[in-house]
C-alpha positions in Angstrom: -25.8 11.7 -4.4 -27.9 10.9 -1.3 -26.5 9.9 2.0 -29.6 10.1 4.4 -29.2 11.5 8.0 -25.4 12.6 7.3 -23.8 16.0 7.6 -20.3 16.5 6.6 -18.0 17.7 9.4 -15.6 19.3 6.8 -17.3 22.0 4.7 -15.1 21.9 1.8 -16.7 21.2 -1.6 -17.0 17.8 -3.4 -16.6 16.4 -6.8 -17.0 13.1 -8.5 -14.1 11.5 -10.1 -14.7 9.0 -12.9 -12.3 6.6 -14.6 -13.7 4.6 -17.7 -12.1 3.2 -20.7 -8.7 4.3 -19.6 -9.8 7.9 -19.4 -10.1 10.1 -16.3 -12.5 13.0 -15.8 -14.1 14.9 -13.0 -17.1 16.9 -12.3 -17.3 20.6 -11.1 -17.3 21.1 -7.4 -20.4 21.3 -5.4 -21.3 22.5 -1.9 -20.9 19.9 1.0 -24.5 19.5 1.7 -26.5 16.2 0.8 -28.1 15.6 -1.4 -25.5 16.5 -4.0 -26.4 17.5 -7.4 -24.0 17.3 -10.4 -25.6 18.9 -13.3 -23.3 18.0 -16.0 -22.3 15.4 -18.6 -19.0 13.7 -19.0 -18.2 12.3 -22.4 -15.9 9.3 -22.9 -15.0 8.2 -26.3 -12.8 5.4 -27.2 -12.2 3.5 -30.8 -11.5 -0.1 -30.7 -9.6 -0.4 -34.1 -8.9 -4.1 -34.0 -12.3 -5.4 -32.9 -14.6 -6.6 -35.6 -16.7 -9.2 -33.4 -19.0 -7.6 -31.0 -18.4 -10.6 -28.5 -14.7 -9.5 -28.5 -15.8 -6.0 -27.3 -17.9 -7.5 -24.7 -15.0 -9.3 -23.4 -12.7 -6.4 -23.4 -15.3 -4.3 -21.5 -15.7 -7.1 -18.9 -12.0 -7.0 -18.1 -11.9 -3.2 -18.0 -12.9 -1.5 -14.5 -15.0 1.6 -14.2 -14.1 3.6 -11.0 -16.1 6.3 -9.4 -14.9 8.2 -6.4 -16.6 10.9 -4.4 -13.9 13.4 -3.2 -14.0 16.2 -0.8 -11.5 19.0 -1.4 -9.7 18.7 2.1 -6.2 19.9 1.7 -3.7 19.0 0.7 -4.8 16.4 -1.8 -8.5 15.7 -1.1 -10.2 13.0 0.9 -12.1 10.0 -0.9 -15.4 9.6 1.0 -16.8 6.8 -1.3 -16.0 4.6 -4.1 -17.8 2.4 -6.8 -16.0 -0.1 -8.9 -17.5 -2.4 -11.5 -16.6 -4.0 -14.8 -17.0 -1.4 -17.7 -19.5 -3.6 -19.4 -21.9 -3.8 -16.5 -21.4 -0.2 -15.7 -22.3 1.0 -19.2 -25.0 -1.5 -19.9 -26.7 -2.2 -16.6 -29.4 -4.8 -16.1 -32.9 -3.3 -16.9 -34.0 -3.4 -13.2 -31.3 -0.9 -12.4 -32.5 1.8 -14.7 -35.5 4.1 -14.6 -37.0 5.9 -17.6 -34.7 5.9 -20.9 -32.0 3.3 -20.6 -28.7 4.3 -18.8 -29.8 8.0 -18.2 -30.9 7.5 -14.6 -29.9 4.7 -12.3 -28.9 3.9 -8.8 -25.7 2.6 -7.6 -24.4 2.0 -4.1 -21.0 3.5 -3.3 -18.8 2.0 -0.7 -18.0 4.2 2.2 -14.2 4.9 2.6 -12.7 4.3 6.2 -11.9 7.9 6.4 -15.7 8.8 6.0 -17.2 8.3 9.4 
């Protein structure tokens, strides 16, 4: 994660919180120095037992929301610095112009700065 020209006032570590397909996971914490590197994979699995038509699955994914939050471990509960929200279909299957290399392995997203992140 990059944030050119920004130094964090608080020095507590940060992590990325991810909510997709009704499941919540988070990365390991990293030092509070940009750029942030999260060298791990988060696996989300979900079975859609009653779906037989791929079009129905697409509709379900369009109504579901994927949420990513960059959180700093500032006591007592942590401080959200930035968020990203998008329907799960577009998050999992972005337009080709948003990907580099192999589909979905690398891409850029723009997170929205939280009011508490000055």
